[in-house]
C-alpha positions in Angstrom: 51.3 96.9 116.2 48.9 95.2 114.8 45.4 94.6 116.2 46.5 91.3 117.6 49.5 93.0 119.7 52.0 91.8 117.0 55.3 94.3 117.2 56.4 94.5 113.8 59.9 95.9 112.6 60.7 96.3 109.0 63.6 95.0 107.5 64.8 93.7 104.0 66.4 90.5 104.7 69.4 91.3 106.9 69.2 95.3 105.8 71.1 95.1 102.8 69.2 98.1 101.4 70.8 99.9 104.6 74.5 99.7 104.0 75.8 103.0 103.6 78.3 104.4 101.3 81.5 105.2 103.0 84.1 106.8 100.8 86.8 104.5 100.1 90.1 105.7 101.8 92.9 104.7 99.4 95.1 102.4 100.8 98.3 104.1 99.3 98.9 107.7 99.2 100.9 110.8 98.1 103.7 110.9 100.7 103.0 115.0 101.1 105.6 114.9 104.3 108.2 113.5 102.1 107.4 115.6 99.2 107.7 119.4 101.3 111.3 117.8 102.6 112.7 116.7 99.3 112.3 117.6 95.8 112.3 115.1 93.0 115.5 115.8 91.5 117.0 115.5 95.0 114.8 111.7 95.2 116.7 111.0 91.5 120.1 112.2 93.1 120.1 109.8 96.0 118.4 106.7 94.2 121.9 107.2 91.8 124.3 107.6 94.1 123.6 104.6 96.4 124.4 102.1 94.6 127.6 103.8 93.3 128.5 104.0 96.7 128.3 100.4 97.5 130.0 99.5 94.7 132.7 102.1 95.6 133.1 100.5 99.0 133.1 96.8 97.5 135.4 98.0 95.1 137.7 99.6 97.6 137.5 96.1 99.3 138.6 93.8 96.5 141.8 96.1 95.5 142.8 95.9 99.1 142.3 92.1 99.5 143.6 90.8 95.8 146.6 93.4 96.3 147.6 92.0 100.1 146.3 88.3 98.8 148.7 87.8 95.7 151.6 89.7 96.9 153.5 86.7 97.8 152.9 85.0 94.4 154.1 87.6 91.9 157.1 89.5 91.9 157.7 93.2 91.9 157.5 94.1 88.3 154.6 92.2 88.0 152.8 94.1 91.2 153.4 97.2 89.4 151.7 95.9 86.3 148.7 94.9 88.9 148.5 98.3 89.9 148.4 100.3 86.8 145.8 98.0 85.8 143.6 98.5 88.5 144.2 102.2 88.3 142.7 101.8 84.2 140.3 99.7 85.3 138.6 102.5 87.9 139.2 105.2 85.4 137.5 103.6 82.5 134.9 101.2 83.7 133.6 103.4 86.5 132.8 106.3 84.2 131.3 103.7 81.7 129.0 102.1 84.4 128.3 105.8 85.8 127.1 107.1 82.7 125.1 104.3 81.7 123.1 103.8 85.0 122.4 107.7 85.0 120.8 107.4 81.4 118.4 104.8 83.1 117.8 107.1 86.2 117.4 110.1 84.0 114.4 108.3 82.3 112.7 109.4 85.3 113.3 113.2 84.6 110.3 114.0 82.3 107.7 112.3 84.3 108.4 113.3 87.7 108.9 117.1 86.7 105.5 116.8 85.0 104.1 115.2 88.4 105.4 117.7 90.3 103.9 120.5 88.0 100.9 119.2 88.0 100.1 118.1 84.6 98.5 114.9 83.0 100.6 111.7 82.1 99.4 109.7 79.4 98.6 106.2 81.0 100.6 104.3 78.9 104.2 106.5 79.9 103.4 106.6 83.6 102.4 102.7 83.5 106.3 102.3 82.2 107.8 104.6 84.3 106.2 103.1 87.1 107.3 99.4 85.8 111.1 100.9 85.9 111.0 102.0 88.8 110.1 98.4 90.2 112.8 97.1 88.0 115.6 99.3 88.6 117.8 97.3 90.9 117.4 94.5 88.4 119.3 97.5 85.4 121.2 98.6 88.6 122.7 94.6 88.3 123.1 94.4 84.3 125.1 97.3 84.6 127.3 96.3 87.8 127.6 92.8 86.6 129.1 94.0 83.4 131.5 96.4 84.7 132.4 93.9 87.6 133.0 90.9 84.8 135.0 93.7 82.7 137.4 93.8 85.0 138.7 90.2 85.2 140.0 90.5 81.5 141.3 94.2 82.0 143.2 93.1 85.0 144.1 89.5 84.2 145.0 89.6 80.7 147.9 92.6 81.5 149.8 90.4 83.8 149.9 87.1 81.7 151.1 89.8 78.7 154.0 91.5 81.1 155.5 88.3 82.1 154.8 84.9 81.5 156.2 83.4 84.1 153.1 84.5 86.2 151.8 81.8 89.2 148.9 79.8 87.3 147.0 80.4 90.8 146.8 84.4 90.6 144.6 84.6 87.5 142.3 81.6 89.6 142.4 84.1 92.8 141.9 87.4 91.1 139.2 86.1 89.4 137.1 84.3 92.4 138.2 87.3 94.6 136.2 90.2 91.5 133.4 87.8 91.6 132.9 87.2 95.7 133.2 91.1 95.7 131.1 91.9 92.8 128.5 89.2 94.5 128.8 91.3 98.2 128.6 94.7 96.6 125.9 93.9 94.2 123.6 92.7 96.6 123.8 95.5 99.3 123.4 98.0 96.1 120.3 96.0 95.5 119.2 95.8 98.9 120.0 99.4 99.1 118.6 100.6 95.9 115.0 99.4 97.0 114.9 100.9 99.9 115.5 104.1 98.6 113.3 103.7 95.6 110.5 103.0 98.4 111.3 106.0 100.3 111.8 108.6 97.5 110.1 107.2 94.4 107.0 105.1 95.0 105.6 108.3 96.7 105.9 110.2 93.5 104.9 107.5 91.4 102.1 105.6 92.8 99.3 107.9 93.8 96.7 105.6 93.3 97.5 101.9 93.1 100.0 99.6 94.7 103.3 98.8 92.9 102.4 95.1 93.0 99.4 95.4 90.4 102.1 96.8 87.5 102.2 94.4 85.0 105.7 93.8 83.8 107.7 94.1 86.8 109.7 91.9 88.7 110.5 92.9 92.1 112.8 90.5 94.0 110.6 87.8 96.2 110.9 87.7 99.8 112.8 83.7 99.1 115.0 85.6 96.6 116.2 88.4 99.4 116.8 85.4 101.4 118.9 83.7 98.9 121.0 86.5 97.9 121.7 87.2 101.5 123.1 84.1 102.1 125.2 84.4 99.2 126.7 87.7 100.4 126.6 87.4 104.5 127.5 83.8 104.6 128.8 82.1 101.0 131.2 84.6 99.8 133.2 85.7 103.4 133.8 81.6 103.7 134.9 82.0 100.2 137.2 84.8 100.9 139.1 83.1 104.0 139.2 79.9 102.4 141.2 81.3 99.6 143.6 82.7 102.2 144.6 78.7 102.5 145.6 78.7 98.7 148.4 81.2 99.1 151.2 80.4 101.3 152.3 83.1 103.9 155.8 83.3 104.4 155.3 85.8 107.4 153.7 84.2 110.8 152.4 87.7 111.7 150.9 88.2 108.4 149.2 84.8 108.8 147.5 86.0 111.8 146.7 89.8 111.0 145.4 89.5 107.2 142.9 86.7 108.1 141.6 88.5 111.0 141.1 92.0 108.9 139.2 90.0 106.4 136.8 88.0 108.6 136.0 91.9 110.7 135.2 93.2 107.4 133.2 89.9 106.1 131.2 90.6 109.3 130.4 94.1 108.5 129.0 93.5 105.2 127.1 90.8 106.8 125.8 92.9 109.5 125.0 95.8 107.1 123.2 93.8 104.7 121.5 91.6 107.6 120.6 95.6 108.8 118.9 96.1 105.4 116.8 93.0 104.6 115.7 93.6 108.2 114.4 97.3 107.1 112.9 95.8 104.0 111.1 93.1 106.1 111.0 94.8 109.5 109.2 97.7 108.2 105.7 96.0 106.8 105.6 93.9 109.7 105.3 96.0 111.6 103.0 98.6 110.3 100.9 95.6 109.7 101.3 94.4 113.5 100.0 97.9 114.1 97.7 98.5 112.0 96.0 94.8 113.4 96.5 96.1 116.8 94.6 99.3 116.0 91.8 97.4 114.4 91.5 95.2 117.5 91.2 98.3 119.6 87.9 99.4 117.3 89.8 101.8 115.0 88.3 100.7 111.8 89.5 103.3 109.9 93.0 102.3 109.9 95.0 101.8 106.8 98.3 101.0 106.2 100.1 103.3 104.0 103.3 101.3 102.4 104.0 101.0 98.7 105.6 97.4 98.3 106.0 96.1 95.1 106.9 92.6 96.3 104.7 89.9 98.0 104.0 92.6 100.6 102.0 94.4 98.4 99.1 92.2 97.5 98.9 91.8 101.9 99.2 95.1 102.2 96.1 96.1 100.1 94.0 92.9 101.4 94.3 94.3 104.7 93.4 98.0 103.7 90.5 95.9 101.7 89.6 94.0 104.9 89.4 97.1 107.1 87.4 99.3 104.5 85.4 96.0 104.4 84.8 96.1 108.3 84.3 99.8 108.5 81.4 99.0 105.9 80.0 96.5 108.4 80.5 98.6 111.1 79.0 101.5 110.0 76.0 99.2 108.8 75.3 97.3 112.2 75.0 100.7 113.5 73.1 102.7 111.6 70.5 99.3 111.7 70.8 99.1 115.7 69.3 102.8 114.9 66.6 101.9 113.4 65.9 98.6 115.4 67.9 99.2 118.7 71.2 97.7 119.5 70.1 94.8 121.5 67.7 94.0 118.4 70.3 94.4 115.7 72.6 91.8 117.3 69.7 89.7 117.4 68.8 89.9 113.9 72.6 89.9 112.8 73.4 86.6 115.3 70.3 84.5 113.7 70.1 82.4 110.8 68.5 83.9 108.1 65.1 82.9 107.3 61.9 82.5 108.7 61.1 81.5 112.1 61.5 82.4 115.7 62.3 81.3 119.3 59.9 81.1 122.3 61.3 82.0 125.5 59.7 84.0 128.3 60.1 87.6 128.3 58.4 90.9 130.3 56.9 93.1 127.9 56.5 97.1 128.3 54.2 99.1 126.7 54.2 102.9 127.3 52.3 105.8 126.2 52.0 109.4 126.4 48.4 110.4 128.1 46.5 112.9 125.9 49.8 113.5 124.0 47.3 113.8 120.4 45.0 116.3 121.8 47.6 118.6 123.8 49.3 118.5 120.5 46.6 120.2 118.2 47.5 123.9 117.6 50.6 124.0 118.2 53.8 124.1 115.7 54.9 120.4 114.6 58.4 121.1 115.0 58.0 121.7 118.2 55.9 118.9 118.8 58.5 116.5 117.1 60.9 117.8 119.2 59.0 117.2 122.5 58.4 113.7 121.4 62.2 113.2 120.4 63.5 114.5 123.7 61.1 112.2 125.8 62.0 109.4 123.9 65.7 109.5 123.8 65.1 109.9 127.7 63.3 107.0 128.0 65.0 104.6 125.7 68.4 104.9 128.0 66.7 104.3 130.8 65.6 101.3 129.5 68.4 100.3 127.2 71.3 101.6 129.2 70.3 101.3 132.7 67.5 98.4 132.7 69.3 95.9 130.5 65.5 95.7 128.0 65.4 96.3 124.6 63.0 99.2 122.7 61.4 97.0 120.1 59.3 99.6 118.4 57.9 103.1 118.4 54.3 103.3 118.3 53.2 107.0 117.9 53.8 108.9 121.0 55.2 105.7 123.1 57.1 102.4 122.4 57.2 98.8 123.4 60.1 97.7 125.0 61.4 93.7 125.8 63.0 92.4 128.6 65.1 88.9 128.9 65.4 88.7 124.8 69.4 89.6 124.6 71.6 88.4 127.5 70.4 85.5 129.4 68.8 87.3 132.6 66.2 85.5 134.4 65.5 88.9 136.7 63.8 90.4 133.4 60.5 91.1 135.6 62.8 93.2 138.0 64.3 94.7 135.0 60.8 95.8 134.0 59.6 97.3 137.1 62.9 99.2 138.0 62.9 100.6 134.4 59.3 101.5 135.0 59.9 103.3 138.5 63.1 105.0 136.8 60.9 106.3 133.8 58.6 107.8 136.1 61.2 109.6 138.1 62.8 110.6 134.6 59.7 112.4 133.4 59.3 114.2 136.6 62.8 115.7 135.8 61.7 116.4 132.1 58.3 117.7 132.9 61.0 120.4 135.2 62.6 121.5 132.4 59.5 121.8 130.4 58.1 124.1 132.6 60.8 126.4 132.6 60.2 126.5 128.6 56.5 127.1 129.2 55.3 123.9 127.8 52.9 121.4 129.4 53.8 118.7 131.0 53.7 115.0 130.2 51.8 112.1 132.0 52.6 108.7 131.1 51.3 104.9 131.4 53.2 102.0 131.5 51.8 98.3 130.9 54.1 95.2 132.0 53.6 91.6 131.7 55.4 88.4 131.8 54.5 85.3 129.6 55.7 83.4 126.9 55.9 84.9 123.5 57.6 84.2 120.1 60.4 86.4 119.2 62.1 86.3 115.9 61.6 86.8 111.9 58.4 86.4 110.1 57.2 87.3 106.5 57.9 86.2 103.2 61.2 85.4 101.5 61.7 89.1 100.0 60.8 90.9 103.0 61.0 89.8 106.8 59.9 91.6 109.7 61.3 91.3 113.3 58.3 90.2 115.6 57.6 89.7 119.1 54.1 87.2 118.8 52.1 86.1 121.9 49.5 86.5 124.8 52.3 88.3 126.7 52.7 91.3 123.8 48.8 91.7 123.7 47.9 91.5 127.8 50.8 94.1 128.1 49.2 96.1 125.6 45.5 96.1 127.3 47.3 96.7 130.9 48.9 99.7 129.6 45.5 101.3 128.5 43.9 99.8 131.7 46.3 103.0 133.8 43.7 105.1 132.8 41.2 103.1 134.3 42.9 102.8 137.6 44.3 106.4 137.5 48.3 104.7 138.1 51.0 105.8 135.8 52.3 102.1 136.0 50.3 99.0 136.6 51.9 95.2 136.2 50.0 91.5 136.2 50.1 89.4 138.9 52.0 87.3 136.4 55.4 89.5 136.7 54.7 90.6 140.1 55.5 86.5 141.1 58.6 86.8 138.9 59.8 89.3 141.2 63.2 88.5 143.0 63.4 91.9 144.7 61.3 93.8 146.9 59.3 96.1 145.4 57.2 99.1 147.0 53.9 97.7 145.5 50.0 97.5 146.4 47.6 95.5 144.3 44.6 96.5 142.7 41.0 95.2 142.6 40.6 92.7 139.6 39.7 94.3 136.4 38.2 93.4 133.1 40.1 93.2 130.3 39.4 93.4 126.3 39.5 90.1 124.9 40.6 88.1 128.3 37.8 86.2 129.8 38.8 86.5 133.5 39.5 90.0 135.6 42.9 90.5 135.9 44.8 91.0 139.4 47.3 94.2 138.9 49.9 95.8 141.2 50.8 99.4 141.5 53.1 101.9 142.7 52.4 103.1 146.1 52.2 107.4 146.3 52.2 107.1 142.5 48.6 108.0 141.5 47.6 110.0 138.2 44.5 111.4 137.4 42.4 109.3 134.9 42.8 111.3 131.6 41.2 110.2 127.9 43.6 109.7 125.3 42.2 110.6 122.2 
């Protein structure tokens, strides 16, 4: 405190220089739990098999649909040719497509082997294989589409060559049904492969970065998934059922049984694709929701650890960046609060940056340990600091935690506290007096503990005054100080010094006494002259709380 009783609290701007270093928690990481339960070879095998299974299911449906659907339009000989063509297609196309697909998936072998052994991987090779992991479903679409389209001539051409009397509707039905089955099978395979890649490949390949940051990758967008699902679950089943009306059904029972079977299978495909899309959408949404709820509960170290190459990837990264920023700000706020007090920190951070303050009526308290300087002579500085810290810790708890005050500045072996600065509390005078009484009682308990440790007891003086003061920031554009200025501060400081003369641990002025809203056990003292004040000041003290006058050094 300066000579005029101004209380100055140094801060630089908004304490930007106090920003602590917080080690960043990566938004994505190596899935150690998954790695302990599955090797990279097993991961590659699963990624390779999943789309093949989808193609087998789609092919089985296509064979069932075609054989049963076109049977009324073809002869027994044509039926035999059709079955033979289907057999040759499966014997030739599936192995070729499987070999091509295996060569693509096999490109991961070398990189994942090096990653498993902890060997360094050139950045360009790593980025290339990361790009392949994201684009892997498109490679599957390319290979699968060529395989499905090759089935059309391999089935239709033998039928035409075997019998010139082939019904003209048969090639159309076979072509459309193959395209529809290909759409359904490839869509399911695409979604299933995305899920498998997210679970098994991405944790192995994307350790430090999100997949969405890889250049040259083309993940399917959220809108694209919606369109693909609509084609697979809505458009294709409807086309399959409409094709039934293109072929005469001679048997009444067949007219009902076959459409029902096709409809049921279509519903199963629709439910399967809906489940896959739900997993692709639902998992990141659920994790983001849970993370947002955790942040709302104050768990600012929450991070969403999910690897996505689509629009969810940047969203997850931005969320993680946001929580890291909140964590840094909260750490700054806590550190700031430790230096200036929680309420002071909130006042400063909530105010508009710049010079100036707000004039308000407050109650000011000054506290000082009597004779502490003299009693500290010849003692170990570590012991002196420990005693002072223990005293200040107890007194700050009384002021801030119990009585809504704000310890504004430490003054060597004492401090200044303000009441009525933060929340709107018209009873700030009562808060200050109650805090003073609690501090004296708390000091008695501290002295009992000091005595058990063979340490001299402490005596304090408390001065309280209520009045107008300017609370805010002053200084220059380069450096600001949080300050309480005014006669209320000066008088409170003088009243604290007056406790030595009167011989009581706490004094409050008549101005504070007039503002008390609750009865207190106080007694008036004779008016006392105060330095810097023209007229003597009437003060009040606590009954039966008398301390011997002590001269502070």
